[in-house]
VMD Tcl script that draws the C-alpha trace (Angstrom):
set ca {
  {120.43 149.84 112.36}
  {119.27 146.80 114.32}
  {121.66 145.23 116.80}
  {120.95 142.14 118.90}
  {123.49 140.95 121.45}
  {123.47 137.63 123.30}
  {119.78 136.90 122.79}
  {118.52 133.84 124.67}
  {115.00 132.50 124.07}
  {113.61 129.59 126.05}
  {110.14 128.10 126.22}
  {109.76 125.88 129.26}
  {112.81 123.55 129.13}
  {113.40 124.00 125.41}
  {116.11 126.55 124.60}
  {115.42 127.93 121.14}
  {118.16 130.55 120.83}
  {121.33 130.64 122.85}
  {123.51 133.72 122.59}
  {122.40 135.04 119.21}
  {124.32 138.11 118.03}
  {123.07 139.94 114.95}
  {123.76 143.35 113.38}
  {121.72 144.57 110.43}
  {122.78 147.89 108.99}
  {120.39 150.37 107.43}
  {119.36 149.21 103.98}
  {120.42 145.60 104.60}
  {118.13 142.61 104.98}
  {118.83 139.55 107.09}
  {117.16 136.16 107.02}
  {117.49 133.51 109.67}
  {116.65 130.04 108.40}
  {116.18 127.26 110.88}
  {117.97 123.99 110.65}
  {115.37 121.49 109.64}
  {115.69 117.73 109.45}
  {114.45 117.89 105.83}
  {117.84 119.33 104.81}
  {119.70 116.40 106.37}
  {117.23 113.86 105.00}
  {117.60 115.21 101.44}
  {121.41 115.38 101.26}
  {122.19 111.64 101.13}
  {120.03 111.42 97.98}
  {121.66 114.41 96.33}
  {118.39 116.36 96.52}
  {117.36 119.76 97.81}
  {114.49 120.13 100.20}
  {112.25 121.42 97.42}
  {112.76 118.08 95.63}
  {112.71 115.82 98.67}
  {109.73 117.35 100.50}
  {108.16 119.87 98.08}
  {105.27 120.67 100.42}
  {107.30 120.74 103.64}
  {108.12 123.77 105.81}
  {111.79 123.85 104.71}
  {110.72 123.96 101.06}
  {108.29 126.83 101.87}
  {111.08 128.76 103.57}
  {113.40 128.33 100.61}
  {110.64 129.41 98.22}
  {109.87 132.52 100.31}
  {113.59 133.42 100.44}
  {113.92 132.94 96.67}
  {110.86 135.11 96.07}
  {112.26 137.86 98.25}
  {115.63 137.80 96.53}
  {114.05 137.87 93.06}
  {111.74 140.73 94.05}
  {114.73 142.71 95.33}
  {116.69 142.06 92.11}
  {113.71 142.99 89.94}
  {113.15 146.19 91.93}
  {116.82 147.17 91.70}
  {117.39 150.38 89.78}
  {120.71 152.13 89.14}
  {119.80 154.75 91.77}
  {119.35 152.06 94.43}
  {122.53 150.11 93.63}
  {125.41 150.66 96.04}
  {128.81 150.64 94.40}
}
mol new
graphics top color blue
foreach p $ca { graphics top sphere $p radius 0.5 }
foreach p [lrange $ca 0 end-1] q [lrange $ca 1 end] { graphics top cylinder $p $q radius 0.2 }
display resetview
């Protein structure tokens, strides 16, 4: 198990994380996605970031998360499924 309590990360005067708490149990996977301006820029147009900025960092993060999820689903066998 991984447990993080009240993590603060600061680079010079820029606070990146402020009081992050996270618990990941054995066998679980956690993903932290940053808030990017691309998400806010795409919403008024009814688009996702992959449509609004297909080569941007936010679109890359979404693509990597989707690939991970699909790999996990494809590798899922009845022996690995938790009821």
